[in-house]
C-alpha positions as CSV (number, residue, x, y, z in Angstrom):
1,M,107.0,173.2,139.2
2,E,104.1,170.9,139.5
3,K,104.5,167.7,141.3
4,D,104.5,164.5,139.4
5,R,101.8,161.9,140.9
6,S,102.0,159.4,138.1
7,T,103.5,157.1,140.2
8,L,101.0,157.2,143.0
9,K,98.1,156.9,140.2
10,A,99.9,153.8,138.9
11,V,100.2,152.1,142.2
12,L,96.4,153.1,143.1
13,V,95.3,151.4,140.0
14,G,97.1,148.4,140.8
15,L,96.0,148.4,144.2
16,G,92.4,148.7,142.9
17,A,92.8,145.8,140.6
18,V,94.1,143.3,143.3
19,L,91.5,144.4,145.7
20,Y,88.7,143.9,143.3
21,G,90.0,140.3,142.6
22,A,90.1,139.8,146.5
23,S,86.7,141.2,147.3
24,P,83.8,139.2,148.2
25,I,81.9,141.0,145.6
26,D,84.2,139.4,142.8
27,L,82.9,135.8,144.0
28,V,79.5,136.2,142.8
29,P,80.7,135.7,138.8
30,E,82.6,132.7,140.0
31,I,79.7,131.1,141.7
32,L,77.2,132.1,138.9
33,A,79.6,131.3,135.8
34,G,82.0,128.5,137.4
35,P,85.5,128.8,135.9
36,L,84.2,131.2,133.2
37,G,83.8,133.8,136.2
38,F,87.4,134.3,136.3
39,G,87.1,136.1,132.8
40,D,86.2,139.2,134.8
41,D,89.1,138.8,136.7
42,A,91.4,138.7,133.7
43,V,89.8,141.6,132.0
44,V,90.2,143.9,135.2
45,L,94.0,142.8,135.5
46,I,94.6,143.4,131.9
47,G,92.9,147.0,131.9
48,A,94.9,147.8,135.1
49,G,97.9,146.9,133.1
50,V,97.2,149.0,130.1
51,A,96.2,151.8,132.5
52,I,99.4,151.6,134.2
53,W,101.4,151.4,131.2
54,R,99.7,154.5,129.9
55,I,100.4,156.4,133.0
56,M,104.1,155.5,133.1
57,R,104.6,156.4,129.4
58,N,103.1,159.6,129.6
59,R,105.2,160.5,132.7
60,N,108.4,159.4,130.7
61,A,107.4,161.6,127.6
62,R,106.7,164.4,130.1
63,R,110.3,164.0,131.5
64,R,111.9,163.9,128.0
65,A,110.1,167.1,127.0
66,A,111.3,168.7,130.3
67,A,114.7,167.5,129.8
68,A,115.0,168.8,126.0
69,Q,114.2,172.4,127.2
70,P,117.2,174.6,127.8
71,A,117.6,175.7,131.3
72,P,116.5,179.3,132.1
73,P,119.5,181.7,133.1
74,Q,120.7,181.6,136.4
75,Y,121.4,185.1,137.8
76,W,123.2,186.2,141.1
77,P,121.0,187.4,143.9
78,S,122.9,190.9,143.3
79,E,122.5,190.8,139.5
80,S,119.4,191.6,137.5
81,P,118.7,190.7,133.9
82,R,119.1,193.6,131.7
């Protein structure tokens, strides 16, 4: 069974958005455009929110699909399927 790393992906996307907003590189648009420079911060945060929402939605869909499948038959170690 494959390990689900969607929560890690969502956390990394959010962390990347927060780090971008706090980075010195992000100060350049604020200095050049004044208050309008905060628009890029809004775009990054909205984009990160949408990305996180999609990651978690897909994770929940995969979990529902896995739960809907019947479990394979279980055999005792001494038995074999015939």
